[in-house]
C-alpha positions as CSV (number, residue, x, y, z in Angstrom):
1,X,-21.3,40.8,-3.7
2,X,-22.1,38.1,-1.1
3,X,-25.7,37.2,-0.6
4,X,-27.0,37.8,3.0
5,X,-27.1,34.1,3.7
6,X,-23.6,33.4,2.5
7,X,-21.9,33.5,5.9
8,X,-24.3,30.9,7.2
9,X,-23.8,28.8,4.1
10,X,-20.0,29.1,4.7
11,X,-20.4,28.2,8.3
12,X,-22.3,25.1,7.5
13,X,-19.5,24.0,5.1
14,X,-16.9,24.6,7.9
15,X,-19.0,22.8,10.3
16,X,-19.4,19.9,8.1
17,X,-15.7,19.6,7.6
18,X,-14.8,20.1,11.4
19,X,-17.3,17.6,12.6
20,X,-16.7,15.0,9.9
21,X,-15.0,12.9,12.5
22,X,-18.4,12.3,14.2
23,X,-19.6,10.6,11.0
24,X,-16.4,8.5,10.8
25,X,-16.9,7.4,14.3
26,X,-20.6,6.5,13.6
27,X,-19.4,4.3,10.8
28,X,-16.7,2.6,12.9
29,X,-19.3,1.9,15.7
30,X,-21.7,0.5,13.2
31,X,-19.0,-1.9,11.8
32,X,-17.9,-3.0,15.3
33,X,-21.5,-3.8,16.2
34,X,-22.2,-5.5,12.9
35,X,-25.0,-3.2,12.0
36,X,-24.7,-3.4,8.2
37,X,-24.4,-7.3,8.3
38,X,-27.6,-7.5,10.4
39,X,-29.5,-5.3,8.0
40,X,-28.3,-7.4,5.1
41,X,-29.9,-10.4,6.6
42,X,-33.1,-8.4,7.1
43,X,-34.2,-4.9,7.4
44,X,-35.9,-3.9,10.6
45,X,-36.9,-1.2,13.0
46,X,-34.6,0.0,15.7
47,X,-35.8,-2.5,18.4
48,X,-35.5,-5.5,16.0
49,X,-32.0,-4.5,14.9
50,X,-31.0,-3.8,18.6
51,X,-32.1,-7.3,19.6
52,X,-30.2,-8.8,16.7
53,X,-26.9,-7.1,17.5
54,X,-27.1,-7.0,21.3
55,X,-27.6,-3.2,21.8
56,X,-29.9,-1.3,24.1
57,X,-32.8,-0.1,21.7
58,X,-32.3,3.7,22.5
59,X,-28.7,3.5,21.7
60,X,-29.4,1.4,18.5
61,X,-31.9,3.8,17.4
62,X,-29.5,6.9,17.9
63,X,-26.8,5.0,16.0
64,X,-29.2,4.1,13.2
65,X,-30.5,7.7,12.9
66,X,-26.9,9.0,12.6
67,X,-26.2,6.3,9.9
68,X,-29.4,7.6,8.1
69,X,-28.3,11.1,8.1
70,X,-25.0,10.0,6.6
71,X,-26.8,8.1,3.8
72,X,-25.3,4.8,4.8
73,X,-28.8,3.3,5.7
74,X,-32.3,4.2,4.4
75,X,-35.4,4.5,6.7
76,X,-39.0,4.3,5.7
77,X,-41.8,4.0,8.3
78,X,-39.3,3.4,11.0
79,X,-37.8,0.4,9.2
80,X,-34.0,0.7,8.5
81,X,-32.2,-1.0,5.6
82,X,-28.8,-0.8,4.0
83,X,-28.1,1.8,1.3
84,X,-26.6,0.3,-1.9
85,X,-23.0,1.4,-1.0
86,X,-23.3,-0.1,2.4
87,X,-24.8,-3.4,0.9
88,X,-21.8,-3.6,-1.6
89,X,-19.0,-2.6,0.7
90,X,-19.8,-2.8,4.4
91,X,-21.5,-6.2,4.8
92,X,-19.3,-9.0,6.1
93,X,-18.3,-11.5,3.5
94,X,-19.6,-9.8,0.3
95,X,-17.3,-9.7,-2.7
96,X,-16.0,-6.1,-2.2
97,X,-16.2,-6.0,1.6
98,X,-13.7,-3.6,3.0
99,X,-15.5,-3.1,6.3
100,X,-12.4,-4.6,8.3
101,X,-10.1,-2.2,6.6
102,X,-12.2,0.8,7.8
103,X,-12.8,-0.8,11.3
104,X,-9.4,-2.0,12.0
105,X,-6.8,0.0,10.3
106,X,-8.6,3.4,10.0
107,X,-10.6,3.2,13.1
108,X,-8.4,1.6,15.6
109,X,-5.0,2.7,14.2
110,X,-5.0,5.7,11.8
111,X,-7.4,7.8,14.0
112,X,-5.1,7.4,17.1
113,X,-2.0,8.5,14.9
114,X,-3.8,11.5,13.7
115,X,-3.3,13.0,17.0
116,X,0.4,13.4,15.9
117,X,-0.5,15.5,12.9
118,X,0.1,18.9,14.3
119,X,3.6,18.1,16.0
120,X,4.4,16.1,12.7
121,X,3.6,19.1,10.5
122,X,5.4,21.7,12.7
123,X,8.4,19.4,13.2
124,X,8.1,19.0,16.9
125,X,7.1,15.3,17.0
126,X,8.6,13.8,20.2
127,X,11.2,10.9,20.0
128,X,8.7,8.5,21.5
129,X,6.1,9.1,18.6
130,X,5.6,6.7,15.8
131,X,7.5,8.1,12.9
132,X,7.9,5.5,10.3
133,X,6.3,2.2,9.1
134,X,9.5,0.1,10.1
135,X,9.1,1.5,13.8
136,X,5.4,0.9,13.7
137,X,5.7,-2.7,12.2
138,X,8.4,-3.8,14.6
139,X,5.4,-4.4,16.9
140,X,4.0,-7.8,15.8
141,X,0.5,-6.9,17.0
142,X,0.4,-3.6,15.2
143,X,1.8,-5.3,12.0
144,X,-0.9,-7.9,12.2
145,X,-3.8,-5.4,12.7
146,X,-2.7,-3.0,9.9
147,X,-1.6,-5.9,7.4
148,X,-4.8,-8.0,7.8
149,X,-7.0,-5.0,7.3
150,X,-4.8,-3.7,4.5
151,X,-5.1,-7.1,2.8
152,X,-9.0,-6.8,2.8
153,X,-8.8,-3.3,1.5
154,X,-6.4,-4.0,-1.4
155,X,-8.3,-7.0,-3.0
156,X,-10.7,-4.7,-4.7
157,X,-8.0,-2.4,-6.3
158,X,-5.9,-5.8,-7.1
159,X,-8.9,-7.1,-9.1
160,X,-9.3,-3.9,-10.9
161,X,-5.5,-4.0,-11.8
162,X,-5.8,-7.6,-13.1
163,X,-8.6,-6.5,-15.4
164,X,-7.0,-3.4,-16.6
165,X,-3.5,-4.8,-17.4
166,X,-2.5,-7.6,-19.7
167,X,0.4,-9.3,-18.0
168,X,0.2,-12.5,-20.0
169,X,3.6,-11.9,-21.3
170,X,5.3,-11.4,-17.9
171,X,7.1,-14.1,-15.9
172,X,8.6,-12.4,-12.9
173,X,7.1,-9.7,-10.9
174,X,8.6,-7.9,-7.9
175,X,6.0,-6.4,-5.5
176,X,7.9,-3.8,-3.3
177,X,6.3,-3.2,-0.1
178,X,3.6,-5.7,-1.1
179,X,2.2,-6.4,2.4
180,X,0.4,-9.7,2.9
181,X,0.3,-10.3,-0.9
182,X,-3.1,-9.1,-1.9
183,X,-1.8,-7.8,-5.3
184,X,0.6,-10.6,-5.8
185,X,-2.0,-13.3,-5.1
186,X,-4.7,-11.7,-7.3
187,X,-2.2,-11.1,-10.2
188,X,-0.8,-14.6,-10.0
189,X,-4.2,-16.0,-9.9
190,X,-5.2,-14.1,-13.0
191,X,-2.0,-14.9,-15.0
192,X,-0.9,-18.5,-14.4
193,X,2.5,-18.0,-15.8
194,X,3.5,-15.2,-13.5
195,X,5.6,-15.7,-10.2
196,X,6.1,-13.0,-7.7
197,X,8.6,-11.8,-5.1
198,X,7.4,-9.6,-2.3
199,X,9.6,-7.3,-0.2
200,X,8.3,-6.3,3.1
201,X,9.1,-6.2,6.8
202,X,9.6,-9.6,8.7
203,X,6.4,-9.3,10.8
204,X,4.3,-8.6,7.6
205,X,6.1,-11.5,5.7
206,X,5.1,-13.9,8.4
207,X,1.4,-13.1,8.0
208,X,1.6,-13.0,4.3
209,X,3.1,-16.3,3.8
210,X,-0.2,-17.6,5.5
211,X,-2.4,-15.9,2.9
212,X,-0.1,-17.1,0.1
213,X,-0.4,-20.7,1.3
214,X,-4.2,-20.4,1.6
215,X,-4.3,-19.3,-2.0
216,X,-2.2,-22.4,-3.0
217,X,0.5,-20.1,-4.3
218,X,3.6,-20.9,-2.1
219,X,5.5,-22.3,-5.1
220,X,5.0,-19.1,-7.1
221,X,5.0,-16.3,-4.5
222,X,8.1,-15.8,-2.1
223,X,9.2,-13.2,0.3
224,X,12.3,-11.2,0.9
225,X,12.3,-9.9,4.3
226,X,13.4,-6.4,5.2
227,X,12.8,-2.6,4.7
228,X,12.3,-2.0,1.0
229,X,14.4,1.2,1.1
230,X,17.6,-0.7,1.8
231,X,17.0,-4.4,1.3
232,X,18.5,-5.8,-2.1
233,X,15.9,-6.4,-4.8
234,X,16.2,-9.4,-7.2
235,X,16.9,-8.1,-10.8
236,X,15.7,-9.2,-14.2
237,X,11.9,-8.4,-13.4
238,X,9.4,-8.2,-16.1
239,X,7.0,-6.1,-13.7
240,X,7.8,-4.0,-10.6
241,X,4.6,-2.9,-8.6
242,X,4.8,-0.3,-5.8
243,X,1.4,0.1,-4.3
244,X,0.9,2.6,-1.4
245,X,4.6,2.7,-1.0
246,X,5.5,6.3,-2.1
247,X,3.1,7.8,0.5
248,X,4.7,6.0,3.3
249,X,8.4,6.8,2.7
250,X,10.4,10.0,3.1
251,X,10.0,12.2,0.0
252,X,13.8,12.0,-0.6
253,X,13.4,8.3,-1.1
254,X,11.2,8.5,-4.0
255,X,13.7,9.2,-6.6
256,X,15.9,6.4,-5.3
257,X,12.9,3.8,-5.5
258,X,12.4,4.8,-9.2
259,X,16.1,4.5,-10.1
260,X,16.3,1.0,-8.4
261,X,13.2,0.0,-10.2
262,X,14.7,0.9,-13.5
263,X,17.8,-1.0,-12.6
264,X,15.9,-4.2,-11.6
265,X,13.6,-4.3,-14.6
266,X,14.5,-6.4,-17.6
267,X,14.6,-4.4,-20.8
268,X,11.1,-3.7,-21.9
269,X,9.8,-4.3,-18.2
270,X,7.0,-2.4,-16.8
271,X,6.8,-0.2,-13.5
272,X,3.4,0.1,-11.8
273,X,3.0,2.7,-9.1
274,X,-0.4,2.9,-7.4
275,X,-0.8,5.5,-4.7
276,X,-2.5,8.5,-3.5
277,X,-1.7,11.2,-6.2
278,X,-3.1,14.6,-6.7
279,X,-3.7,16.7,-9.8
280,X,-0.8,18.8,-11.0
281,X,-2.5,22.0,-10.0
282,X,-3.1,20.6,-6.6
283,X,-6.9,21.3,-6.5
284,X,-7.6,17.7,-5.6
285,X,-8.8,15.1,-5.5
286,X,-9.8,15.9,-2.0
287,X,-9.6,12.2,-0.7
288,X,-6.2,11.6,-2.3
289,X,-5.0,15.1,-0.5
290,X,-6.4,14.0,2.8
291,X,-4.9,10.5,2.6
292,X,-1.5,12.1,1.9
293,X,-1.9,14.4,4.9
294,X,-2.9,11.5,7.0
295,X,0.4,9.6,6.1
296,X,2.5,12.7,7.3
297,X,1.1,12.1,10.8
298,X,3.4,9.1,11.1
299,X,5.8,9.6,8.3
300,X,6.7,13.3,8.8
301,X,9.1,13.5,5.8
302,X,6.4,12.0,3.4
303,X,5.9,14.1,0.3
304,X,2.7,14.9,-1.5
305,X,2.8,13.2,-5.0
306,X,1.3,14.9,-8.0
307,X,0.9,13.7,-11.5
308,X,3.2,16.3,-13.0
309,X,6.1,15.6,-10.5
310,X,5.6,12.0,-10.8
311,X,5.6,12.0,-14.7
312,X,8.8,14.1,-14.6
313,X,10.6,11.8,-12.2
314,X,9.8,8.7,-14.2
315,X,11.0,10.4,-17.5
316,X,14.0,11.7,-15.8
317,X,15.0,8.2,-14.6
318,X,14.9,6.9,-18.2
319,X,11.4,5.4,-18.3
320,X,9.3,5.7,-21.4
321,X,5.4,5.5,-22.3
322,X,4.5,7.0,-19.0
323,X,0.8,7.1,-18.2
324,X,-1.0,8.2,-15.2
325,X,-4.8,7.5,-14.9
326,X,-7.4,7.2,-12.1
327,X,-7.5,3.9,-10.2
328,X,-9.9,4.2,-7.2
329,X,-12.2,7.1,-8.0
330,X,-11.2,10.5,-6.4
331,X,-8.5,8.5,-4.2
332,X,-5.7,6.9,-6.0
333,X,-4.1,6.8,-9.5
334,X,-2.0,4.3,-11.3
335,X,1.1,5.2,-13.0
336,X,2.6,2.8,-15.7
337,X,5.9,3.2,-17.4
338,X,8.4,1.0,-19.3
339,X,12.2,0.5,-19.2
340,X,13.3,0.9,-22.9
341,X,13.9,-2.5,-24.4
């Protein structure tokens, strides 16, 4: 039997979910204004922080109070300071900074496209709506904004992948939908014998070549321009990586991508799939499930990926040694599999 205060407790939970967008907007506003970077230089009261970032003191205090309520900053005797998480991930220039990913891609792009979610789910998306990555990235500015922020957001997982896997025996890697090369650059940097080919849209490839050149890897990382779903892939690969690809394509394309990967791998080659994947019983993780739903807003035919379905698809295509483990806690998983050799 429910306790007398149960309805109020449930209402509080619903309210937190329903108004979670306010917390997100507080985060985006803080990133746009440089709050976390300013606090990294020196903690301070609202007036001091306001003066440093050019805000009216009252508005700065309101924003800082909201951030304190979210646990992103701490406040003691009126002095605000970054939380450990904000210091590690939201300060401009720190090793694991992904503030630009949140500020640019999520804040400026994804939130606007989430307005399409209801018509996307109900199948009533108008013809003028953004309905695929290819359509979206045909606009050079949208491709730039997304790709540059995604590059920043992918460097952390790329470093994690380089530590987790031994690719010392691999010579050729194909990065399908590899964007501006965060994974390819990181892996080629960690394994000097490795060369990579990235398949991605022309506007993305143009940006990616700049990052590759900056890393001094133009002789080892090249691009094939086009839609990864229909552009020919080079064969004889030792490693094929697909990061965040399955969540951004129609569900019916997933089996074809797995089959093409099998055909383009050398015997004994390894397939890596990094994406938003939920548990087989579909109880979560919540962040992975929400990111899958978010992709539905602009890829209406996207399919929710779960561990059991992915494992079955890989085994059915002929892959062996299939393993699926957590990558980014509560958000992404990494599937590894081998072509028999």
